[in-house]
N, C-alpha and C positions, 0 to 999 in steps of 0.2 A: 763744495762742489763747484767746478768751473763751468759757469753758464754765462750767457750773454743777455743783456737787457733788450737787445734788438734781435728778435727771434726770426722774423720773416726775411729770408734771404733771396727768395725768388717768387714771382707772381703765382697765385693759385691757378691751377689748370682746371679743366672741367671735371676731371675725375680724381686727380692726384695733385698734391701740393707738397712742398718741402719747407721745413723750418728747423731752427735750432731749439733744442730742449732748453727750457728756462726754469725747470723745477726738478726736484728729486723724483717726483712721480713720473715725469716724462722720461727721465733717464732710465727709470725702472722699466718703462715700456720697451725701450730699446734693448735692455738687458734680457727681457723676457723673450723678445723675438730672436735675439742671438742664441739663447738657450734652445729655443724651438728648432732653429736651423742647425746650429753646430752640435748641440747635445743630443737632441732627439733624432734628427734626420741623419747627421753624419756620425754620431756616436763618439764625439770628441770627449776627452777627459777635461772637464771644466772645473774651475774654482767657484766658490760662492755658495749661497744657500740653494735650496731646492727651487727648480724652475727659473733660476736666474743665472746669467753668465756675468760674473763680477771679478775684476782683478784690480791690482794696485794702480793701474794706469787710468782707470775711469775717472777718478777725482781730478785728474790733471787735464782731461780732454773735454772738448766741446762735442756734443752729440747731435748729429744731423739726422733728422727723421723725415721719411716720406709717409704721408698719411693719405688714406682714401677720404676724399672730401665728404662723401655722404655719411659714412659711418664714423669717421674720425680715427679709424684703426691704423696703427703703425704697421706698414707693410714693407718698409725698407729702412735701413739705417747704416750709418758709418760713424766712426769717431775720429776726431781731428785733434792731433797733438802738434801745437806750434813749437817752433824752435825755442822760444822763450820759456814755455812750460816744460819742455824736455830738459832744458838747462836747470830749471828749478828742481825737477825730479831727479836729474843726474844721468838720464839716458833716453834714447828713443826706444820704442818697443822692438823695432827690427834688430837692434843691437844684440838681442839674445840669440839671433839666428845668423847674423852676418857681421863681418868687419866693415863698419860703415865709414871708416876714415876717409876714403875717396869722396864720399857724398858729403860728409860734414865739412870737408875742405872747400867746397864750392862757394864762390862769392854770392852774397845775397841771402834772402830769407828762405828758410826751409819749412815745409809743412808735411807732416806724415799723416796718412790715413790708414785705418785698420778696422778689423772686425766688421767689414762690409758684408751685408747680407740682404737678401730679398725674400719675402715669403713665397713659398712654392707656387701658390695660386696666382702670383703677380709676375712671374718671371718671363712670361711670353708677351708682356705689354711694355709700357713706357716707363716702368718704375726705375730702372737703372738710369735712363736718360734724365728723368726728373731729379734723381739723386745727384747726378753729375752737374746738372744746372745749379743746384744748391752749392756744390763745391766751387763751381766757377764763380758764383757770386761772392763767396767768402774770400777766394783768392783775389778777386778784383777789388773788393772792399779794403782788404788789409795789405795789398801789394806784396804778395809772396812771389818769389822768383822760381821756386822749384817745388813740385809735389812728388812725394814718393810713398810707396807702400807695397805690401806683398799681395800678389794674386795667387791663389791656390790652384794646383793642378792635381788630379787624381794620380795615385801612384801606380796601380795595377800590380800584377805579379812581378816580383823582383824589380819593381819601379820601372818596368818597360813602357807603360803608358805615359808616364811623365817624361821619360827619355824621348819618346816619339813626338810628344808635343814640343819638346825643346829643339828637335831637329828643325821644325817649322820656325820657331822663334829665332833661332840662330840665323836663318836666311832672311827673315822679314823684319825683325825688331830687336836686334842685339845692339847694345850701346858700345861706345868706344872702349878700348882697353884701359884708359886711364880712369874710367868710372866703374870698373869692375869691383864688386863687393864679394869677398870670399865667403862662401857658406861654411858654417861651423860643423854641419853634418851633411856631407854631399849625398847624392842619390847612390843607391846600391849599383845601379846600372846607368852609366852616363851617356852611352851611345847605342843607337839601334839603327837598323837598315832603313833606307828611305821608303821601302815598300810597306812600312807599317804606319804611314802618316794618316791613317783614317781616324785617329783619335781627334775628336773635335776640341776646339779651344773653349774653355769655360767662359761664361758670359762676362765676368769681371775682367778677365784677361783680354778678351776681345775689345771691351770698352777702353781699356788702357791703350791698346795698340791703335785703335781708331782715333783717339785723342792725339796721338803722336808720341806716346811714351815709349821708352826703350828699356829692355831688360838689362840689368846690371850684372850679368853673368849667370852662372849655373844655380839651380834651385837649392834650397836647404830642406832637408827631410825633417818633417814635423811629426814625430810619433804620437803626440797627444791628439792631434787632429787627423792623423792618417793621411796626410797630403804632402805634396812638395810645394814649397813657397818660392815663387819667383819674385825677386825684388825689381819693381818697375819704377822708373824715374821719368818725370815729365818736366822739361824746361818750358816754362810758361811762354817764353818768347817763340818757342817752336810748336805751339799748339796748332793742331790741324786747322787750317783756315776755315773749313766748313763749320767746325765746332766753335771756333772763335766768333764767327759771325752769328751763329745761332744762340750762343750763351753770353759771351762777354760783351759784345757790342750791344745786344738787346738790354743787358743789365745796366750798361753805362748810360743808356738813354732815359732811364727811369727818373 
C-alpha cells in the first residue's frame, strides 16, 4: 500500500481537516465513501467487494482524506498518482479514456488526481476547498509542475446535457490545441445550441476552473459511471493568484 509517513498536509480547521491515509484501514474508509457516492448514489458499475470501491490503481496511489473534526468521519477524498508511481504501474488512470501523449510530453513533474468525491451532506460547505488545500500542500511539498485529472459531467438524454456544459467550457476554460487529449469514446452529441446553457457546472469542475485549470479537449463517455469525463490540466505556475495566496503561500509559511 502506497502511504506516507507524514500524513498531515494542511492545518486542521474548526470543522474539517485534511490528511493523507497512513494505514490500510484509512484507505478502506476512502473506498467506502467512494462506494457510497459512486456506487449507491450514482449507480456506477464498480469493482471490488461489497460496499467498497477498489481497483488496481489504489495500491499505487496516496489517498487524501477530508475528515469532520468532531466525529473523525471521512467526508471527502481523492487519490493521488504521482508520475513515478504511474511509471512503475505502467500508465496513468486517465489513459484508459484519453490519449495522454500531449500531457505526458510536458516538461516537469506530473500529478494525477482521481476518484474525487464529497459526501452528499457536506457538498454545500467547505469540504471541497479543504480537499484542494491538501492537494496544494502536497504539490508544494513535492514540487510538482502540473496537476491533471477527470471532472465528471452528467450526460443527459443523448448526451445533450454534457454537450451544453461543454459549450460553456469551450468559451471559458479550453486549453490550447497542442495540449488536446483525444477521448477514446466521444459523446454521442458533441454540439448543442447556446440557448441550452442552463446546465450547471458540477462542483469539482467549478473548482478546477477557479484554480485556473484548462480542459484538454472534448469529454470521454464513461458508460460504467454514466457520465462524461472532462480531462482538466493545471499548470501550477498559472494557479489562480487568489488560490495561490490562500493555499500555497500559507503553507510555505508553516
